[in-house]
C-alpha positions in Angstrom: 2.0 29.2 -12.1 1.1 26.8 -14.9 -2.3 25.6 -16.1 -3.0 21.9 -16.0 -5.9 19.5 -16.7 -6.2 16.4 -14.7 -8.4 13.5 -15.8 -8.9 10.8 -13.3 -10.8 7.6 -13.5 -12.1 5.9 -10.3 -13.1 2.3 -9.9 -16.6 1.4 -11.2 -17.6 -0.5 -7.9 -17.5 2.6 -5.8 -20.5 4.5 -4.8 -21.0 7.8 -6.7 -21.1 9.8 -3.5 -17.7 8.3 -2.5 -16.2 9.3 -5.9 -17.5 12.8 -5.5 -16.0 12.9 -2.1 -12.6 11.7 -3.6 -12.8 14.3 -6.3 -13.4 17.0 -3.6 -10.3 15.8 -1.7 -8.3 16.1 -4.8 -9.5 19.7 -5.1 -8.7 20.4 -1.5 -5.2 18.9 -2.0 -4.7 21.4 -4.9 -5.8 24.5 -2.9 -3.8 23.3 0.2 -0.7 23.4 -1.8 -1.3 26.9 -3.1 -2.9 25.8 -6.3 -6.1 27.2 -7.7 -9.0 25.0 -9.1 -10.5 26.7 -12.1 -13.1 24.1 -13.1 -14.3 20.8 -12.1 -16.4 18.4 -14.1 -17.8 15.1 -12.9 -18.7 13.0 -16.0 -20.1 10.1 -14.0 -19.8 6.4 -15.0 -18.6 5.7 -18.6 -17.5 2.7 -20.5 -13.8 2.3 -21.5 -12.7 2.0 -24.9 -10.8 -1.1 -23.9 -10.6 -3.3 -20.8 -8.3 -2.1 -18.0 -7.5 -4.6 -15.3 -10.6 -6.6 -16.0 -12.8 -3.6 -15.7 -14.9 -2.2 -18.5 -16.2 1.1 -16.9 -15.3 3.7 -14.3 -16.2 7.2 -13.0 -14.5 10.0 -14.8 -13.7 13.5 -13.5 -11.7 16.3 -15.1 -10.1 19.1 -13.0 -8.6 22.2 -14.4 -6.2 23.9 -12.1 -3.2 26.3 -11.9 -0.2 25.4 -9.8 3.6 24.9 -9.9 5.6 21.9 -11.1 6.0 20.6 -7.5 2.1 20.3 -7.1 1.8 18.6 -10.4 4.6 16.0 -9.3 3.0 15.5 -6.0 -0.6 14.9 -7.4 0.8 12.5 -10.0 2.7 10.5 -7.4 -0.3 10.5 -4.9 -2.9 9.5 -7.4 -0.6 6.7 -8.6 -0.7 5.2 -5.2 -4.4 5.1 -4.6 -6.2 1.8 -5.2 -9.5 3.6 -5.9 -7.9 5.3 -9.0 -7.7 3.2 -12.2 -6.0 5.8 -14.4 -5.1 9.4 -14.2 -3.4 11.9 -16.6 -2.2 15.4 -15.9 -1.6 17.5 -19.0 -0.1 21.0 -19.2 -2.5 23.2 -21.0 -1.1 25.6 -23.5 -1.5 29.3 -23.3 
């Protein structure tokens, strides 16, 4: 298994409780696919360094997890399809 760090930014116009539920769903998706969530940090609403799709802020969350390459590819594809996700980035952590 490899270690990854996922940063996801949700839309600013969502309720905070809905964003926390969405982050919990991502964590559940990881564990359902035999991954392990090591750490999850909800940063809350933050301003962007630059405007993205006419938005200047969003809800940030960072999830550190272990999983295989197929899990990482599935997450990347699934998050890319969600309208509630402004941006996401999955990075492989070095040992």
